[in-house]
C-alpha positions as CSV (number, residue, x, y, z in Angstrom):
1,M,-12.1,-21.9,-58.8
2,I,-13.1,-25.4,-57.9
3,L,-12.1,-28.3,-60.1
4,I,-15.5,-29.1,-61.5
5,D,-16.0,-25.5,-62.7
6,L,-12.6,-25.6,-64.4
7,L,-13.4,-28.9,-66.2
8,K,-16.7,-27.4,-67.5
9,K,-14.8,-24.4,-68.9
10,I,-12.4,-26.8,-70.7
11,E,-15.3,-28.7,-72.0
12,S,-17.0,-25.6,-73.3
13,G,-13.8,-24.2,-74.8
14,G,-13.8,-21.2,-72.4
15,I,-10.3,-21.9,-71.3
16,S,-7.2,-23.3,-72.9
17,A,-5.5,-26.5,-71.8
18,E,-2.3,-24.5,-70.9
19,K,-4.2,-22.1,-68.7
20,A,-6.2,-24.9,-67.1
21,A,-3.0,-26.8,-66.2
22,K,-1.7,-23.6,-64.5
23,S,-4.9,-23.2,-62.6
24,I,-4.9,-26.8,-61.4
25,A,-1.3,-26.5,-60.3
26,G,-2.2,-23.4,-58.3
27,M,-4.9,-25.3,-56.4
28,Y,-2.3,-27.5,-54.8
29,E,0.8,-25.4,-54.5
30,R,1.8,-21.7,-54.6
31,D,5.4,-20.9,-55.6
32,L,6.6,-17.6,-54.0
33,G,10.2,-18.1,-55.1
34,F,11.5,-18.2,-51.5
35,A,8.8,-20.7,-50.4
36,R,6.5,-23.2,-52.0
37,I,3.2,-23.3,-50.1
38,D,1.4,-26.7,-49.9
39,L,-2.3,-25.6,-50.3
40,D,-3.6,-29.2,-50.2
41,R,-2.1,-30.4,-46.9
42,H,-5.3,-29.7,-44.9
43,K,-7.2,-32.1,-47.1
44,R,-4.6,-34.8,-46.8
45,C,-3.6,-34.4,-43.2
46,G,-6.4,-32.5,-41.5
47,L,-4.2,-29.5,-40.8
48,P,-3.0,-26.7,-43.1
49,E,0.7,-26.1,-43.6
50,V,2.0,-24.4,-40.5
51,I,4.6,-21.6,-40.8
52,Y,7.8,-22.1,-38.8
53,C,9.0,-18.5,-38.3
54,P,12.7,-18.8,-37.2
55,G,14.9,-18.1,-40.2
56,K,12.2,-16.1,-42.0
57,N,11.8,-12.4,-41.9
58,G,8.4,-10.7,-41.2
59,F,7.8,-9.8,-44.9
60,Q,8.3,-13.5,-46.0
61,I,5.8,-14.6,-43.3
62,A,3.3,-12.0,-44.3
63,N,3.5,-13.1,-48.0
64,I,3.1,-16.7,-47.1
65,M,0.0,-15.8,-45.1
66,T,-1.4,-13.8,-48.0
67,A,-1.1,-16.9,-50.3
68,M,-2.8,-19.0,-47.7
69,R,-5.6,-16.4,-47.1
70,K,-6.3,-16.4,-50.8
71,S,-7.0,-20.1,-50.7
72,G,-9.3,-19.7,-47.8
73,Q,-7.2,-21.5,-45.2
74,N,-6.8,-20.9,-41.5
75,I,-3.3,-19.9,-40.6
76,L,-1.0,-20.9,-37.8
77,A,2.6,-19.6,-37.4
78,T,4.9,-20.9,-34.7
79,R,8.0,-19.5,-32.9
80,A,7.2,-16.0,-34.1
81,S,9.0,-13.0,-32.5
82,P,7.1,-9.8,-31.5
83,E,9.1,-8.0,-34.3
84,Q,7.9,-10.5,-36.9
85,Y,4.3,-10.1,-35.7
86,K,4.5,-6.3,-36.0
87,I,5.4,-6.6,-39.7
88,V,2.7,-9.3,-40.3
89,R,0.0,-7.3,-38.6
90,K,0.5,-4.3,-41.0
91,K,-0.7,-6.6,-43.8
92,H,-3.0,-8.9,-41.8
93,R,-4.9,-6.8,-39.3
94,K,-6.9,-9.7,-37.9
95,A,-3.9,-11.8,-37.1
96,L,-3.5,-12.5,-33.4
97,Y,-0.3,-13.0,-31.4
98,N,0.1,-15.2,-28.3
99,E,3.2,-13.8,-26.5
100,H,3.6,-16.9,-24.3
101,A,3.2,-19.5,-27.1
102,K,4.9,-17.2,-29.7
103,T,2.3,-18.1,-32.2
104,I,0.4,-16.0,-34.8
105,T,-3.1,-17.2,-35.8
106,L,-5.5,-16.0,-38.4
107,V,-8.8,-17.8,-38.5
108,Q,-11.0,-17.4,-41.6
109,K,-13.2,-20.4,-41.1
110,K,-14.5,-21.0,-37.6
111,T,-15.2,-24.5,-36.5
112,S,-18.8,-25.0,-35.5
113,R,-17.9,-26.9,-32.3
114,R,-15.0,-28.1,-30.4
115,C,-14.4,-31.9,-31.0
116,G,-13.2,-33.7,-27.9
117,Q,-11.1,-32.4,-25.1
118,I,-7.4,-32.7,-24.2
119,A,-5.5,-31.5,-21.1
120,I,-2.2,-29.7,-21.1
121,I,-0.3,-30.1,-17.8
122,C,3.0,-28.4,-17.2
123,A,5.4,-28.9,-14.3
124,G,6.3,-25.3,-13.6
125,T,5.6,-21.7,-14.7
126,S,8.8,-21.7,-16.7
127,D,7.4,-24.5,-18.9
128,I,4.3,-22.4,-19.8
129,P,5.6,-21.2,-23.2
130,V,6.0,-24.8,-24.5
131,A,2.7,-25.8,-22.9
132,E,0.9,-22.8,-24.5
133,E,2.3,-23.7,-27.9
134,A,0.7,-27.1,-27.5
135,A,-2.6,-25.6,-26.3
136,V,-2.8,-23.0,-29.1
137,T,-2.1,-25.7,-31.7
138,A,-4.8,-28.0,-30.4
139,E,-7.3,-25.2,-30.2
140,F,-6.4,-24.2,-33.8
141,M,-7.3,-27.8,-34.8
142,G,-10.8,-27.4,-33.2
143,V,-10.2,-29.2,-29.9
144,K,-11.2,-28.0,-26.4
145,V,-8.2,-27.6,-24.1
146,A,-8.0,-27.7,-20.3
147,R,-4.9,-26.0,-19.0
148,I,-3.4,-27.2,-15.7
149,Y,-0.2,-25.3,-15.0
150,D,2.5,-25.3,-12.3
151,A,1.6,-28.8,-11.1
152,G,5.0,-30.4,-10.8
153,V,6.1,-33.3,-8.7
154,A,7.7,-31.0,-6.0
155,G,4.1,-30.3,-4.9
156,L,2.3,-33.5,-5.9
157,H,-0.9,-32.5,-4.2
158,R,-1.5,-29.9,-6.8
159,I,-2.4,-32.5,-9.4
160,F,-4.9,-34.5,-7.4
161,K,-7.7,-31.9,-7.4
162,H,-7.6,-31.9,-11.3
163,L,-8.1,-35.6,-11.7
164,P,-11.8,-35.3,-12.6
165,E,-10.9,-32.8,-15.4
166,L,-8.1,-35.0,-16.6
167,R,-10.4,-38.0,-16.8
168,R,-12.7,-36.0,-19.1
169,S,-9.8,-35.6,-21.5
170,K,-9.1,-37.9,-24.4
171,A,-5.4,-37.4,-24.3
172,L,-2.9,-35.6,-22.1
173,V,0.1,-33.4,-23.0
174,V,2.5,-33.4,-20.1
175,V,5.3,-30.7,-20.2
176,A,8.3,-30.8,-17.9
177,G,11.9,-29.7,-17.6
178,M,14.4,-30.4,-14.8
179,E,14.4,-34.2,-14.2
180,G,11.3,-34.8,-16.3
181,A,9.4,-36.9,-13.8
182,L,5.9,-35.5,-14.2
183,P,4.7,-37.7,-17.2
184,S,5.5,-40.9,-15.2
185,V,3.6,-39.6,-12.2
186,V,0.5,-38.7,-14.3
187,G,0.8,-42.0,-16.2
188,G,0.5,-43.8,-12.9
189,L,-2.8,-42.1,-12.1
190,L,-4.8,-42.1,-15.3
191,D,-5.7,-44.4,-18.2
192,R,-5.2,-41.9,-21.0
193,P,-2.7,-41.6,-23.8
194,I,0.1,-39.3,-22.7
195,I,2.3,-37.2,-25.0
196,A,5.4,-36.1,-22.9
197,V,7.3,-33.0,-23.8
198,P,10.7,-32.4,-22.3
199,T,11.7,-28.8,-22.0
200,S,15.1,-27.0,-21.9
201,V,14.2,-25.6,-18.5
202,G,16.6,-26.4,-15.7
203,Y,20.1,-26.1,-14.3
204,G,23.3,-27.3,-15.9
205,T,22.8,-31.0,-15.9
206,N,19.4,-30.6,-17.5
207,L,21.6,-30.3,-20.6
208,K,19.2,-28.0,-22.4
209,G,16.4,-30.6,-22.2
210,F,18.4,-33.8,-22.9
211,T,18.1,-35.0,-19.3
212,P,14.3,-34.9,-19.2
213,L,14.2,-36.3,-22.7
214,L,16.1,-39.4,-21.6
215,A,14.0,-39.7,-18.4
216,M,10.7,-39.7,-20.4
217,L,12.0,-42.2,-22.9
218,N,13.0,-44.5,-20.1
219,S,9.7,-44.2,-18.2
220,C,8.4,-47.5,-16.9
221,V,4.8,-46.3,-17.4
222,P,3.2,-47.8,-20.5
223,G,1.3,-45.5,-22.9
224,I,3.7,-42.6,-22.9
225,T,4.9,-41.1,-26.2
226,V,7.7,-38.6,-26.2
227,V,8.3,-35.7,-28.7
228,N,11.4,-33.6,-29.2
229,I,12.7,-31.0,-26.7
230,D,10.5,-27.9,-26.4
231,N,8.2,-29.3,-29.2
232,G,4.8,-28.2,-27.9
233,F,3.6,-27.9,-31.5
234,S,3.9,-31.6,-32.3
235,A,2.5,-32.7,-29.0
236,G,-0.6,-30.4,-29.6
237,V,-1.1,-31.9,-33.0
238,A,-0.8,-35.5,-31.7
239,A,-3.2,-35.0,-28.8
240,A,-5.8,-33.2,-31.0
241,M,-5.7,-36.0,-33.5
242,I,-6.5,-38.5,-30.8
243,A,-9.3,-36.4,-29.4
244,K,-10.9,-35.8,-32.8
245,E,-10.6,-39.4,-33.8
246,G,-12.6,-40.4,-30.7
247,T,-15.5,-38.1,-31.8
248,K,-15.9,-39.4,-35.4
């Protein structure tokens, strides 16, 4: 029920003030006991509340998705395990799982067109899971994504042939582990906003992503923004917001 219909029912005496208050509260939040679902976030922030799966069981995730489905929202869940997805799919048959990104998506309202383009570049094949999380997130937000994978600085020639595609992109997400040099290299070739994502990929002194994090924060290339270790989701959101802003 939309707000104007509810107000008309109050005006005509078709609903009590107490029931109306409960209905209004239910438009913005759904309390499941173990979770309180923000149903108004997509209007405020342009993206529905996203389900972070670690620490939740499959039944909790499925119930959160049910509440979001009833409000007509598209659904994205991140860091989901195959076991969690099996439980979710029993209740939500149209939910899709990306095994690389570890995401579950359920789209109820398809966007009429993709607004803007971003590019996701990752240094090595081992960085693909984080890169895919960024890509799935941006596509969920209605943005076209160009994927350029295994293009690290150890074989710098691999990035040059993609420069035309990168120049068509409004923003770039650059994902790298090891020493984290790729964002600086890309930033020296292109005049685009860069969101750098350090990954926990690497040998001992990678320190589970702390080494590339510091390297990216200390880059001498202007225009590079850095997100947290392995946080492809936040990078995808930031890049999509830049791309969509440029098309308004």
